[in-house]
All heavy atoms as an XYZ file, in Angstrom:
681
protein
N      13.747     25.835      8.248
C      14.782     25.003      8.801
C      14.220     23.632      9.216
O      14.870     22.628      9.031
C      15.390     25.744      9.997
C      16.696     25.214     10.404
S      17.938     25.564      9.165
C      19.351     25.492     10.155
N      13.043     23.642      9.771
C      12.412     22.406     10.222
C      12.225     21.442      9.046
O      12.430     20.242      9.193
C      11.073     22.733     10.884
C      10.337     21.541     11.363
N      10.729     20.804     12.460
C       9.243     20.928     10.876
C       9.902     19.806     12.637
N       8.979     19.851     11.687
N      11.868     21.969      7.895
C      11.653     21.117      6.724
C      12.958     20.459      6.294
O      12.978     19.281      5.937
C      11.040     21.915      5.555
C       9.647     22.401      5.939
C      10.977     21.082      4.291
C       9.027     23.347      4.948
N      14.054     21.186      6.314
C      15.343     20.603      5.928
C      15.752     19.491      6.889
O      16.255     18.455      6.456
C      16.423     21.681      5.863
C      16.309     22.639      4.684
C      17.335     23.759      4.819
C      16.485     21.913      3.367
N      15.516     19.679      8.168
C      15.817     18.635      9.144
C      14.957     17.399      8.864
O      15.457     16.282      8.840
C      15.567     19.151     10.559
C      15.905     18.109     11.617
O      17.016     17.557     11.554
O      15.052     17.858     12.481
N      13.679     17.619      8.643
C      12.760     16.519      8.331
C      13.205     15.803      7.047
O      13.192     14.586      6.960
C      11.334     17.048      8.193
C      10.359     16.002      7.799
C       9.725     15.120      8.616
C       9.915     15.704      6.471
N       8.910     14.285      7.885
C       9.011     14.637      6.556
C      10.198     16.240      5.214
C       8.388     14.096      5.444
C       9.572     15.704      4.110
C       8.689     14.645      4.242
N      13.630     16.567      6.057
C      14.083     16.011      4.782
C      15.232     15.031      4.975
O      15.247     13.936      4.414
C      14.493     17.152      3.853
C      15.167     16.718      2.601
N      16.093     17.504      1.970
C      15.089     15.600      1.851
C      16.540     16.878      0.888
N      15.944     15.721      0.803
N      16.192     15.391      5.804
C      17.370     14.540      5.993
C      17.066     13.264      6.762
O      17.765     12.261      6.590
C      18.489     15.315      6.689
C      19.076     16.381      5.825
N      19.816     16.106      4.705
C      18.992     17.726      5.888
C      20.172     17.228      4.118
N      19.688     18.232      4.816
N      16.050     13.288      7.602
C      15.746     12.107      8.404
C      14.557     11.302      7.892
O      14.182     10.315      8.515
C      15.478     12.512      9.870
O      14.418     13.454      9.907
C      16.723     13.093     10.509
N      13.996     11.700      6.765
C      12.854     10.979      6.200
C      13.064     10.645      4.725
O      13.550      9.564      4.428
C      11.562     11.749      6.464
C      11.178     11.704      7.915
O      10.564     10.762      8.364
N      11.566     12.712      8.681
N      12.738     11.548      3.782
C      12.897     11.130      2.388
C      14.343     10.829      1.995
O      14.600      9.885      1.265
C      12.321     12.285      1.574
C      12.157     13.419      2.491
C      12.135     12.873      3.881
N      15.291     11.589      2.512
C      16.685     11.311      2.160
C      17.137      9.981      2.736
O      17.819      9.203      2.071
C      17.620     12.414      2.632
C      19.072     12.027      2.311
C      20.018     13.153      2.235
N      19.701     14.008      1.112
C      20.078     15.275      1.035
N      20.760     15.825      2.006
N      19.777     15.999     -0.005
N      16.752      9.687      3.958
C      17.101      8.411      4.575
C      16.514      7.253      3.764
O      17.215      6.298      3.421
C      16.586      8.366      6.013
C      16.857      7.084      6.785
C      18.349      6.937      7.054
C      16.078      7.090      8.082
N      15.240      7.359      3.432
C      14.604      6.313      2.624
C      15.252      6.181      1.264
O      15.514      5.075      0.785
N      15.521      7.309      0.622
C      16.123      7.286     -0.712
C      17.519      6.671     -0.684
O      17.859      5.839     -1.525
C      16.183      8.704     -1.280
N      18.322      7.065      0.292
C      19.696      6.554      0.366
C      19.714      5.045      0.568
O      20.428      4.326     -0.140
C      20.447      7.256      1.493
N      18.920      4.560      1.521
C      18.891      3.115      1.766
C      18.302      2.349      0.591
O      18.741      1.246      0.274
C      18.135      2.788      3.054
C      18.912      3.089      4.301
C      18.292      3.668      5.388
C      20.264      2.803      4.394
C      19.003      3.944      6.549
C      20.986      3.076      5.543
C      20.353      3.654      6.628
N      17.313      2.939     -0.071
C      16.729      2.279     -1.236
C      17.754      2.136     -2.353
O      17.927      1.053     -2.916
C      15.507      3.051     -1.734
C      14.830      2.489     -2.981
C      14.271      1.095     -2.721
C      13.728      3.432     -3.442
N      18.466      3.198     -2.650
C      19.445      3.181     -3.741
C      20.599      2.227     -3.424
O      20.980      1.406     -4.252
C      19.978      4.607     -4.022
C      18.847      5.520     -4.484
C      21.114      4.581     -5.030
C      18.120      5.088     -5.723
N      21.136      2.307     -2.220
C      22.263      1.440     -1.859
C      21.857     -0.023     -1.862
O      22.607     -0.886     -2.329
C      22.858      1.847     -0.493
C      23.806      0.783      0.030
C      23.584      3.174     -0.614
N      20.663     -0.316     -1.361
C      20.246     -1.713     -1.228
C      19.592     -2.295     -2.471
O      19.265     -3.475     -2.499
C      19.321     -1.872     -0.021
C      20.080     -1.755      1.269
O      20.914     -2.590      1.574
N      19.822     -0.705      2.010
N      19.409     -1.487     -3.501
C      18.787     -2.030     -4.701
C      19.546     -1.729     -5.990
O      19.408     -2.469     -6.954
C      17.346     -1.511     -4.829
O      17.335     -0.109     -4.993
N      20.365     -0.684     -5.997
C      21.010     -0.298     -7.259
C      22.526     -0.218     -7.144
O      23.248     -0.920     -7.843
C      20.454      1.044     -7.781
C      18.954      0.914     -8.070
C      21.193      1.499     -9.038
C      18.267      2.204     -8.411
N      23.029      0.640     -6.269
C      24.471      0.894     -6.239
C      25.264     -0.081     -5.370
O      26.481     -0.128     -5.475
C      24.781      2.324     -5.758
O      24.259      2.494     -4.444
C      24.202      3.353     -6.695
N      24.581     -0.827     -4.518
C      25.278     -1.782     -3.654
C      26.235     -2.682     -4.400
O      27.411     -2.793     -4.032
N      25.770     -3.382     -5.449
C      26.680     -4.271     -6.179
C      27.895     -3.545     -6.770
O      28.985     -4.096     -6.801
C      25.798     -4.838     -7.288
C      24.423     -4.760     -6.736
C      24.402     -3.503     -5.910
N      27.706     -2.315     -7.202
C      28.830     -1.557     -7.754
C      29.871     -1.261     -6.679
O      31.049     -1.088     -6.975
C      28.341     -0.248     -8.377
N      29.420     -1.237     -5.421
C      30.327     -0.988     -4.301
C      30.802     -2.281     -3.655
O      31.443     -2.273     -2.620
C      29.625     -0.117     -3.254
C      29.177      1.268     -3.719
C      28.315      1.926     -2.654
C      30.376      2.121     -4.080
N      30.432     -3.421     -4.253
C      30.826     -4.710     -3.723
C      29.923     -5.207     -2.600
O      30.288     -6.125     -1.876
N      28.764     -4.581     -2.454
C      27.823     -4.999     -1.409
C      26.732     -5.869     -2.015
O      26.329     -5.659     -3.162
C      27.171     -3.762     -0.773
C      28.106     -2.744     -0.150
C      27.340     -1.484      0.241
C      28.785     -3.344      1.069
N      26.218     -6.833     -1.274
C      25.133     -7.658     -1.807
C      23.824     -6.876     -1.811
O      23.643     -5.944     -1.027
C      25.060     -8.825     -0.817
C      25.576     -8.260      0.456
C      26.631     -7.251      0.056
N      22.939     -7.246     -2.721
C      21.609     -6.648     -2.716
C      20.896     -7.075     -1.445
O      21.062     -8.196     -0.973
C      20.807     -7.097     -3.926
C      21.262     -6.576     -5.283
C      20.390     -7.155     -6.386
C      21.213     -5.064     -5.319
N      20.101     -6.187     -0.887
C      19.356     -6.494      0.325
C      17.893     -6.118      0.093
O      17.476     -5.003      0.411
C      19.936     -5.738      1.521
C      19.301     -6.142      2.828
O      18.187     -6.669      2.872
N      20.005     -5.882      3.910
N      17.110     -7.024     -0.505
C      15.720     -6.713     -0.831
C      14.873     -6.330      0.380
O      13.998     -5.480      0.277
C      15.196     -7.999     -1.464
C      16.401     -8.752     -1.899
C      17.495     -8.357     -0.954
N      15.146     -6.932      1.548
C      14.374     -6.606      2.746
C      14.620     -5.152      3.162
O      13.687     -4.412      3.466
C      14.740     -7.559      3.881
C      13.910     -7.386      5.114
C      14.261     -8.438      6.163
C      13.435     -8.227      7.424
N      13.755     -9.207      8.454
N      15.874     -4.743      3.181
C      16.221     -3.364      3.531
C      15.690     -2.396      2.476
O      15.227     -1.299      2.808
C      17.730     -3.208      3.677
N      15.740     -2.789      1.201
C      15.222     -1.945      0.127
C      13.723     -1.749      0.287
O      13.210     -0.644      0.094
C      15.551     -2.546     -1.233
N      13.003     -2.801      0.665
C      11.552     -2.717      0.854
C      11.212     -1.784      2.012
O      10.291     -0.974      1.919
C      10.981     -4.119      1.107
C       9.501     -4.179      1.121
C       8.960     -3.995     -0.270
C       7.473     -4.304     -0.301
N       6.864     -3.917     -1.547
N      11.964     -1.879      3.107
C      11.750     -0.986      4.253
C      12.032      0.465      3.861
O      11.297      1.371      4.236
C      12.627     -1.408      5.429
C      12.434     -0.568      6.668
C      11.032     -0.661      7.247
O      10.329     -1.650      7.081
N      10.607      0.385      7.923
N      13.104      0.677      3.117
C      13.450      2.028      2.663
C      12.367      2.573      1.740
O      12.032      3.758      1.802
C      14.798      2.010      1.946
N      11.806      1.714      0.919
C      10.730      2.127      0.016
C       9.500      2.587      0.811
O       8.844      3.556      0.437
C      10.366      0.970     -0.906
C       9.529      1.361     -2.078
C       9.342      0.211     -3.053
O      10.051     -0.814     -2.955
O       8.471      0.355     -3.924
N       9.219      1.921      1.922
C       8.102      2.329      2.789
C       8.354      3.713      3.390
O       7.469      4.557      3.432
C       7.880      1.312      3.901
C       7.239      0.033      3.450
C       7.046     -0.910      4.630
C       6.514     -2.245      4.182
N       6.341     -3.175      5.307
N       9.577      3.927      3.878
C       9.943      5.227      4.453
C       9.810      6.316      3.399
O       9.239      7.378      3.641
C      11.375      5.201      5.018
C      11.467      4.282      6.222
C      11.858      6.612      5.382
C      12.892      3.991      6.677
N      10.317      6.035      2.221
C      10.272      7.013      1.137
C       8.831      7.294      0.713
O       8.440      8.455      0.544
C      11.103      6.522     -0.048
C      11.254      7.477     -1.215
C      11.862      8.801     -0.774
C      12.106      6.831     -2.289
N       8.034      6.254      0.555
C       6.635      6.439      0.154
C       5.862      7.253      1.170
O       5.093      8.159      0.813
N       6.059      6.958      2.445
C       5.403      7.709      3.509
C       5.851      9.176      3.488
O       5.044     10.091      3.650
C       5.738      7.082      4.854
O       5.263      7.857      5.909
N       7.140      9.387      3.257
C       7.683     10.748      3.215
C       7.107     11.541      2.047
O       6.729     12.712      2.203
C       9.207     10.716      3.095
O       9.775     10.080      4.209
N       7.017     10.912      0.884
C       6.461     11.608     -0.278
C       4.988     11.947     -0.071
O       4.527     13.023     -0.469
C       6.661     10.765     -1.540
C       8.116     10.578     -1.972
C       8.207      9.619     -3.152
C       8.773     11.920     -2.305
N       4.265     11.057      0.579
C       2.860     11.330      0.882
C       2.736     12.522      1.834
O       1.850     13.369      1.662
C       2.199     10.095      1.477
N       3.624     12.601      2.827
C       3.592     13.723      3.767
C       3.928     15.041      3.077
O       3.370     16.083      3.432
C       4.540     13.476      4.933
C       3.996     12.451      5.894
C       4.959     12.168      7.021
C       4.361     11.067      7.892
N       5.287     10.602      8.903
N       4.827     14.990      2.107
C       5.135     16.217      1.366
C       3.857     16.745      0.717
O       3.548     17.935      0.802
C       6.224     15.970      0.304
C       7.565     15.719      0.975
C       6.331     17.164     -0.656
C       8.649     15.212      0.044
N       3.115     15.861      0.088
C       1.896     16.288     -0.609
C       0.782     16.701      0.346
O       0.047     17.636      0.059
C       1.416     15.174     -1.523
C       2.328     14.951     -2.700
C       1.820     13.894     -3.653
O       0.650     13.484     -3.534
O       2.600     13.481     -4.523
N       0.611     16.001      1.460
C      -0.528     16.273      2.337
C      -0.256     17.287      3.438
O      -1.188     17.907      3.940
C      -1.045     14.970      2.994
O       0.008     14.385      3.758
C      -1.538     13.992      1.952
N       1.006     17.442      3.825
C       1.323     18.368      4.920
C       2.109     19.584      4.417
O       1.689     20.716      4.566
C       2.103     17.652      6.041
C       1.220     16.568      6.666
C       2.580     18.649      7.097
C       1.934     15.672      7.650
N       3.264     19.318      3.811
C       4.143     20.430      3.430
C       3.609     21.226      2.247
O       3.865     22.423      2.129
C       5.555     19.924      3.127
C       6.196     19.252      4.300
C       6.557     17.932      4.379
C       6.557     19.828      5.555
N       7.106     17.667      5.607
C       7.125     18.808      6.351
C       6.447     21.102      6.077
C       7.591     19.032      7.642
C       6.910     21.330      7.365
C       7.467     20.302      8.114
N       2.885     20.571      1.341
C       2.273     21.281      0.206
C       0.772     21.443      0.446
O      -0.048     21.221     -0.415
C       2.530     20.518     -1.102
C       3.984     20.469     -1.552
C       4.138     19.591     -2.777
C       4.512     21.876     -1.822
N       0.449     21.847      1.633
C      -0.936     21.974      2.079
C      -1.746     22.872      1.142
O      -1.279     23.925      0.699
C      -0.938     22.561      3.489
C      -2.263     22.552      4.154
C      -2.155     23.033      5.589
O      -1.072     23.451      6.026
O      -3.172     22.985      6.249
N      -2.951     22.409      0.805
C      -3.852     23.207     -0.022
C      -3.415     23.371     -1.462
O      -3.624     24.406     -2.061
N      -2.767     22.362     -2.022
C      -2.280     22.396     -3.411
C      -1.294     23.536     -3.676
O      -1.255     24.096     -4.759
C      -3.452     22.478     -4.395
C      -4.289     21.223     -4.367
O      -3.770     20.117     -4.218
N      -5.591     21.380     -4.494
N      -0.529     23.888     -2.671
C       0.485     24.933     -2.820
C       1.550     24.481     -3.817
O       1.832     23.299     -3.937
C       1.124     25.239     -1.472
N       2.143     25.414     -4.501
C       3.219     25.092     -5.440
C       4.541     24.906     -4.711
O       5.421     24.209     -5.190
C       3.365     26.202     -6.479
C       2.228     26.265     -7.455
C       2.487     27.323     -8.500
C       1.336     27.367     -9.481
N       1.572     28.345    -10.535
N       4.701     25.564     -3.565
C       5.951     25.495     -2.809
C       5.656     25.107     -1.365
O       4.539     25.280     -0.877
C       6.707     26.825     -2.878
C       6.988     27.257     -4.282
C       6.320     28.325     -4.848
C       7.910     26.562     -5.059
C       6.577     28.707     -6.157
C       8.172     26.933     -6.370
C       7.498     28.014     -6.916
N       6.662     24.591     -0.683
C       6.504     24.126      0.683
C       5.964     25.222      1.597
O       6.324     26.391      1.457
C       7.837     23.612      1.220
C       8.417     22.402      0.466
C       9.831     22.125      0.924
C       7.535     21.183      0.648
N       5.103     24.825      2.502
C       4.469     25.709      3.477
C       3.640     26.817      2.835
O       3.370     27.841      3.446
C       5.498     26.307      4.445
C       6.234     25.294      5.313
C       7.267     25.995      6.183
C       5.257     24.527      6.187
N       3.231     26.615      1.587
C       2.379     27.594      0.922
C       3.088     28.872      0.520
O       2.446     29.869      0.208
N       4.412     28.865      0.524
C       5.161     30.064      0.126
C       4.885     30.426     -1.321
O       4.581     29.568     -2.148
C       6.662     29.852      0.328
C       7.046     29.752      1.786
O       6.399     30.329      2.649
N       8.092     29.001      2.066
N       5.020     31.692     -1.641
C       4.783     32.145     -3.011
C       6.013     31.965     -3.893
O       5.909     32.056     -5.117
C       4.354     33.612     -3.011
O       5.375     34.412     -2.444
N       7.159     31.737     -3.277
C       8.399     31.493     -4.016
C       9.105     30.281     -3.424
O       8.933     29.969     -2.252
C       9.324     32.711     -3.933
C       8.753     33.942     -4.592
C       9.737     35.100     -4.512
O      10.641     35.116     -3.684
N       9.560     36.071     -5.374
N       9.933     29.596     -4.233
C      10.648     28.426     -3.695
C      11.679     28.837     -2.650
O      12.275     29.901     -2.735
C      11.316     27.813     -4.920
C      11.397     28.908     -5.917
C      10.245     29.834     -5.632
N      11.860     27.965     -1.689
C      12.874     28.170     -0.657
C      14.016     27.181     -0.900
O      13.940     26.330     -1.788
C      12.264     27.916      0.728
O      11.912     26.546      0.841
N      15.034     27.253     -0.089
C      16.124     26.288     -0.187
C      15.585     24.880      0.071
O      16.011     23.922     -0.563
C      17.253     26.650      0.793
C      17.952     27.904      0.279
C      18.229     25.506      0.977
C      19.101     28.405      1.070
N      14.621     24.750      0.957
C      14.018     23.437      1.232
C      13.318     22.893     -0.016
O      13.410     21.705     -0.314
C      13.038     23.538      2.394
N      12.633     23.748     -0.764
C      11.991     23.316     -2.005
C      13.033     22.805     -2.994
O      12.843     21.758     -3.625
C      11.236     24.486     -2.660
C       9.984     24.871     -1.919
O       8.980     24.154     -2.045
O      10.019     25.906     -1.218
N      14.116     23.535     -3.126
C      15.167     23.142     -4.072
C      15.832     21.834     -3.642
O      16.100     20.963     -4.469
C      16.207     24.256     -4.195
C      15.671     25.578     -4.745
C      16.751     26.649     -4.695
C      15.121     25.422     -6.144
N      16.069     21.689     -2.357
C      16.702     20.474     -1.851
C      15.809     19.255     -2.071
O      16.270     18.219     -2.567
C      17.020     20.655     -0.363
O      17.657     19.522      0.144
N      14.552     19.366     -1.714
C      13.622     18.251     -1.918
C      13.415     17.970     -3.403
O      13.362     16.813     -3.821
C      12.281     18.548     -1.250
C      12.204     18.183      0.213
C      10.999     18.833      0.879
C      12.144     16.686      0.397
N      13.310     19.018     -4.190
C      13.136     18.829     -5.638
C      14.309     18.091     -6.249
O      14.131     17.181     -7.070
N      15.505     18.448     -5.840
C      16.716     17.778     -6.333
C      16.702     16.305     -5.954
O      16.991     15.437     -6.769
C      17.940     18.479     -5.766
S      19.501     17.780     -6.315
N      16.338     16.014     -4.713
C      16.294     14.632     -4.227
C      15.301     13.799     -5.046
O      15.587     12.685     -5.466
C      15.869     14.621     -2.755
C      15.924     13.291     -2.106
C      17.234     13.071     -1.388
O      17.879     14.052     -0.966
O      17.616     11.913     -1.250
N      14.134     14.357     -5.269
C      13.091     13.638     -6.002
C      13.493     13.425     -7.456
O      13.275     12.348     -8.014
C      11.744     14.381     -5.871
C      11.266     14.296     -4.413
C      10.699     13.809     -6.826
C      10.122     15.228     -4.075
N      14.115     14.401     -8.066
C      14.560     14.249     -9.458
C      15.668     13.205     -9.570
O      15.722     12.450    -10.537
C      15.033     15.594    -10.022
C      13.911     16.611    -10.179
S      12.498     15.999    -11.131
C      13.236     15.727    -12.712
N      16.550     13.134     -8.586
C      17.598     12.111     -8.601
C      16.987     10.718     -8.532
O      17.443      9.799     -9.205
C      18.570     12.316     -7.435
C      19.473     13.494     -7.606
C      20.327     13.738     -6.374
O      20.366     12.945     -5.441
N      21.016     14.866     -6.359
N      15.946     10.562     -7.738
C      15.256      9.267     -7.658
C      14.635      8.905     -8.980
O      14.659      7.744     -9.399
C      14.191      9.303     -6.564
C      14.701      9.287     -5.149
C      13.563      9.583     -4.181
C      15.352      7.957     -4.829
N      14.076      9.886     -9.648
C      13.462      9.637    -10.952
C      14.520      9.181    -11.955
O      14.296      8.239    -12.728
C      12.763     10.901    -11.451
C      11.857     10.634    -12.619
O      11.136      9.595    -12.601
O      11.837     11.454    -13.551
N      15.687      9.782    -11.918
C      16.771      9.391    -12.822
C      17.283      8.002    -12.464
O      17.511      7.170    -13.336
C      17.919     10.425    -12.763
C      17.455     11.745    -13.384
C      19.163      9.898    -13.465
C      18.380     12.904    -13.138
N      17.447      7.704    -11.178
C      17.946      6.406    -10.754
C      16.986      5.282    -11.109
O      17.398      4.139    -11.312
C      18.216      6.398     -9.249
C      19.365      7.261     -8.805
S      20.941      6.811     -9.563
C      21.274      5.272     -8.762
N      15.715      5.579    -11.192
C      14.711      4.568    -11.519
C      14.971      3.956    -12.891
O      14.628      2.814    -13.148
C      13.323      5.209    -11.476
C      12.192      4.229    -11.642
C      10.882      4.902    -11.484
N      10.793      6.024    -12.397
C       9.779      6.863    -12.430
N       8.797      6.726    -11.605
N       9.751      7.862    -13.285
N      15.643      4.691    -13.764
C      15.939      4.199    -15.103
C      17.075      3.189    -15.111
O      17.322      2.541    -16.117
C      16.233      5.366    -16.029
C      15.037      6.278    -16.198
C      15.327      7.454    -17.096
O      16.299      7.409    -17.870
O      14.569      8.437    -17.019
N      17.802      3.053    -14.012
C      18.946      2.129    -13.955
C      18.537      0.891    -13.294
O      18.358      0.198    -12.692
C      20.144      2.764    -13.252
C      20.721      3.893    -14.043
C      20.345      5.197    -13.805
C      21.596      3.632    -15.071
C      20.867      6.236    -14.549
C      22.126      4.661    -15.832
C      21.756      5.967    -15.565
O      22.266      6.985    -16.306
């Protein structure tokens, strides 16, 4: 549960602000905001680094070293894959 809470206030927050301020904003009639996008990119980068160094401790395949994926793994995986797809736009 703690991981899901962390996910919503870290990588998801960074991802949402990055996408809105760099890609989808104009489609919604909002101006691009490079400063906000840069800040969101920092939040996202820091969050992704923490996933690798803390949540995937010891080169684990799943969060917290679990032997099988949890809902948190699926949620984070979905978020990261969406970012990868958005990068193409």
